[in-house]
N, C-alpha and C positions, 0 to 999 in steps of 0.2 A: 487196889492201891492206885492213887493218882499219879500222873506224870510229874516228875520232880520239878520241871519248869513251871508247872502251875502252882507249886507250893512256894518255891523261892522266887520272890518278885524281883529283888535287887539287893546288892550288897550296900551296906551303909558305911561310908568312908568319911569319918569326921576325926577331929583331933583326939577326942576322947576314945573312940573305938580303935584308933591307931595305937594309942598308948596302951590300951588293954591288950591289943594283939601282941605288941612287943614284950610286954611284961608278963602276961598270963597265958598267952596262946589262945585268946578268945577272939572270935570273929562274929561280926554283927550283920544280920540280914533283915530286910523287910520281908515278911512272909504273908501268905494268904490268911485272912482274918479268921477263917474256920479251920486252919491247920492245927494239929496237936503236936506235942513234943516228939512222939514216935515218928510221925510223918516227916517232920523237919529233919530229924536225925537220918532217916533213910534217904531223904532227898539230897542232903549235903554229902553223904557217903557215896551215893550213886553219881552225882554230878561232878564231884571233885576228886574221887578216888582216895579218900582219907578215912581215918577212923575217928569217930566222934565219941568223946568220953561223957559229955554232959550237955544238956540243952536247957536254957532258961528262956521263958517267954514273958512278954508284957504287952498289954493293950495300951496303945498311945491314943489319948483322946485328941480329937481335932480341935485346933485353936480357932477362936473367933477372930475374924479379920474385918477391917473396915476400910473402904475406899470412898472417901467423901461421905455422902449420905447413905451409901449402900453398905449393908452389913451382911456377912456370910460366914459360914463355918466350914473349915477344912474337914476332910473326911477322917474318920477314925482308922487306925491301922495297927498292925501287930508287928512287934519287934522280937527277934530271936537272937540270943547270944549263945554261940556254940563254942564249946571247949574241945580242942583237938588233942589227940595223943601226942606225947613228947616227940619232938623232932619233925613233926608234919606241918606243912604250910599249904596255903591256898594261893595260887599265882595271881588271881584277880586283885588281891590286896597288895602284892609285892611290887607290881608295876607302877604304883601311884607315888 
Protein backbone atom coordinates (compact mmCIF):
# COMPACT_ATOMS: atom_id res chain seq x y z
CA UNK A 1 0.00 0.00 0.00
CA UNK A 2 1.39 3.39 -1.01
CA UNK A 3 1.73 6.43 1.22
CA UNK A 4 -1.54 8.43 1.17
CA UNK A 5 0.34 11.63 0.32
CA UNK A 6 1.47 10.01 -2.95
CA UNK A 7 -2.13 9.23 -3.89
CA UNK A 8 -3.85 12.53 -2.97
CA UNK A 9 -2.16 15.29 -4.99
CA UNK A 10 -4.31 18.28 -3.97
CA UNK A 11 -7.87 19.28 -3.13
CA UNK A 12 -9.86 20.89 -5.93
CA UNK A 13 -11.71 23.94 -4.65
CA UNK A 14 -13.99 25.45 -7.29
CA UNK A 15 -17.47 26.89 -7.27
CA UNK A 16 -18.91 23.61 -8.54
CA UNK A 17 -17.05 21.44 -6.01
CA UNK A 18 -18.01 23.79 -3.15
CA UNK A 19 -21.68 23.54 -4.11
CA UNK A 20 -21.44 19.75 -4.27
CA UNK A 21 -19.75 19.70 -0.87
CA UNK A 22 -22.46 21.81 0.75
CA UNK A 23 -25.35 19.97 -0.89
CA UNK A 24 -24.23 16.31 -1.05
CA UNK A 25 -21.16 16.07 1.25
CA UNK A 26 -18.90 15.36 -1.78
CA UNK A 27 -15.24 16.40 -1.76
CA UNK A 28 -13.09 16.63 -4.90
CA UNK A 29 -9.37 15.81 -5.13
CA UNK A 30 -6.73 15.52 -7.81
CA UNK A 31 -5.21 12.07 -7.37
CA UNK A 32 -2.33 10.10 -8.86
CA UNK A 33 -3.19 9.00 -12.38
CA UNK A 34 -2.55 5.31 -11.55
CA UNK A 35 -4.54 5.31 -8.27
CA UNK A 36 -7.66 3.17 -8.06
CA UNK A 37 -10.84 3.75 -6.02
CA UNK A 38 -9.75 1.54 -3.12
CA UNK A 39 -6.43 3.39 -2.76
CA UNK A 40 -8.20 6.76 -2.87
CA UNK A 41 -10.68 5.65 -0.20
CA UNK A 42 -7.96 4.43 2.18
CA UNK A 43 -5.82 7.53 1.56
CA UNK A 44 -8.66 9.96 2.38
CA UNK A 45 -9.65 7.95 5.46
CA UNK A 46 -6.06 7.87 6.75
CA UNK A 47 -5.17 11.49 5.96
CA UNK A 48 -8.34 13.17 7.24
CA UNK A 49 -9.71 10.63 9.80
CA UNK A 50 -13.14 10.36 8.17
CA UNK A 51 -15.33 7.54 6.85
CA UNK A 52 -15.71 7.37 3.06
CA UNK A 53 -18.99 6.03 1.68
CA UNK A 54 -18.34 6.28 -2.06
CA UNK A 55 -15.58 7.19 -4.55
CA UNK A 56 -16.01 8.24 -8.17
CA UNK A 57 -13.04 8.79 -10.45
CA UNK A 58 -12.61 10.39 -13.85
CA UNK A 59 -9.67 10.95 -16.17
CA UNK A 60 -9.41 14.57 -17.27
CA UNK A 61 -7.79 15.05 -20.66
CA UNK A 62 -5.23 17.83 -20.94
CA UNK A 63 -6.33 20.83 -22.98
CA UNK A 64 -4.45 22.17 -25.96
CA UNK A 65 -3.08 25.67 -25.28
CA UNK A 66 -1.51 28.21 -27.56
CA UNK A 67 0.80 31.15 -26.85
CA UNK A 68 1.46 32.99 -30.03
CA UNK A 69 2.89 30.52 -32.54
CA UNK A 70 3.74 27.91 -29.88
CA UNK A 71 1.22 25.15 -29.28
CA UNK A 72 1.33 22.74 -26.35
CA UNK A 73 -0.82 20.35 -24.40
CA UNK A 74 -1.48 20.35 -20.67
CA UNK A 75 -0.96 17.06 -18.87
CA UNK A 76 -3.74 14.52 -18.33
CA UNK A 77 -4.85 14.14 -14.71
CA UNK A 78 -7.26 12.14 -12.58
CA UNK A 79 -10.07 13.54 -10.46
CA UNK A 80 -11.75 11.74 -7.55
CA UNK A 81 -15.07 12.76 -5.99
CA UNK A 82 -15.39 11.33 -2.49
CA UNK A 83 -18.66 11.10 -0.54
CA UNK A 84 -18.28 11.12 3.23
CA UNK A 85 -20.53 9.67 5.91
CA UNK A 86 -23.26 11.95 7.29
CA UNK A 87 -22.03 14.65 9.66
CA UNK A 88 -18.34 14.38 8.72
CA UNK A 89 -16.31 17.16 7.11
CA UNK A 90 -12.75 17.84 5.99
CA UNK A 91 -11.18 21.00 7.42
CA UNK A 92 -9.10 21.76 4.29
CA UNK A 93 -12.29 22.73 2.49
CA UNK A 94 -13.91 24.58 5.41
CA UNK A 95 -11.23 27.27 5.75
CA UNK A 96 -11.68 28.67 2.22
